[in-house]
C-alpha positions as CSV (number, residue, x, y, z in Angstrom):
1,M,89.9,76.0,89.5
2,A,93.1,76.6,91.3
3,T,93.3,75.7,94.9
4,L,94.2,78.2,97.6
5,A,97.7,76.8,97.9
6,R,98.3,77.2,94.1
7,K,97.1,80.8,94.2
8,I,99.4,81.6,97.2
9,G,102.2,79.9,95.4
10,K,101.7,82.1,92.3
11,I,101.7,85.2,94.5
12,I,104.9,84.2,96.2
13,F,106.5,83.4,92.8
14,F,105.4,86.8,91.5
15,L,106.9,88.5,94.6
16,L,110.1,86.5,94.2
17,I,110.5,87.6,90.6
18,M,109.8,91.2,91.7
19,A,112.5,91.0,94.3
20,V,115.1,89.6,91.9
21,I,114.3,92.2,89.2
22,G,114.3,95.0,91.8
23,R,117.7,93.9,93.0
24,F,119.1,93.9,89.5
25,L,117.6,97.4,88.7
26,G,119.2,99.0,91.7
27,D,119.0,102.8,92.4
28,P,116.6,104.6,90.1
29,Y,118.9,107.6,89.9
30,G,121.2,105.4,87.8
31,W,118.8,104.3,85.1
32,V,115.9,106.8,85.1
33,N,116.4,109.7,82.8
34,H,116.8,112.8,84.9
35,D,115.2,115.1,82.4
36,F,112.1,112.9,82.3
37,G,112.0,112.7,86.1
38,Y,112.2,116.4,86.5
39,W,109.6,116.9,83.8
40,V,107.2,114.6,85.7
41,V,107.9,116.6,88.9
42,Q,107.2,119.9,87.1
43,K,103.9,118.5,85.8
44,L,102.8,117.1,89.2
45,Y,104.0,119.7,91.6
46,G,104.5,122.8,89.5
47,G,107.6,124.9,89.2
48,N,107.6,126.5,92.6
49,D,106.9,123.4,94.8
50,A,109.4,121.0,93.3
51,G,111.6,120.3,96.3
52,V,114.0,117.4,96.9
53,E,111.5,115.3,98.7
54,N,109.1,115.5,95.7
55,V,111.8,114.6,93.3
56,E,112.7,111.5,95.3
57,N,109.0,110.5,95.6
58,V,108.6,110.8,91.8
59,F,111.8,108.8,91.1
60,F,110.5,106.1,93.5
61,F,107.1,105.9,91.8
62,I,108.7,105.8,88.3
63,S,110.9,102.9,89.3
64,F,108.1,101.1,91.1
65,I,105.8,101.3,88.1
66,F,108.6,100.1,85.8
67,L,109.3,97.2,88.2
68,I,105.6,96.2,88.2
69,V,105.4,96.3,84.4
70,I,108.6,94.3,83.8
71,T,107.6,91.7,86.5
72,T,104.2,91.3,85.1
73,I,105.5,90.7,81.6
74,L,108.2,88.2,82.8
75,Y,105.6,86.4,85.0
76,A,103.2,86.0,82.1
77,L,105.9,84.7,79.9
78,I,107.1,82.2,82.5
79,M,103.5,81.0,83.1
80,R,102.9,80.5,79.4
81,I,106.1,78.5,79.1
82,I,105.1,76.3,82.0
83,Q,101.6,75.7,80.6
84,R,103.1,74.8,77.2
85,F,105.4,72.1,78.7
86,R,102.6,70.6,80.8
């Protein structure tokens, strides 16, 4: 069973990977498909209530979910590589 220090170290390592990937991804308006983003806004808020603030919120959540998925995959791969070489 992992000690508390090892668990905290893993959390810090995950957050570090997330920060690096988030820095490389940059502004979500550059890499998120605008048609997809506006489609999600239409589905969540409807046609009449799709203001600029709602669009920015949706783009943020799309980029954050993408960031979490990429970070989790990369973290799992790195942990498997570390265990294999132990």
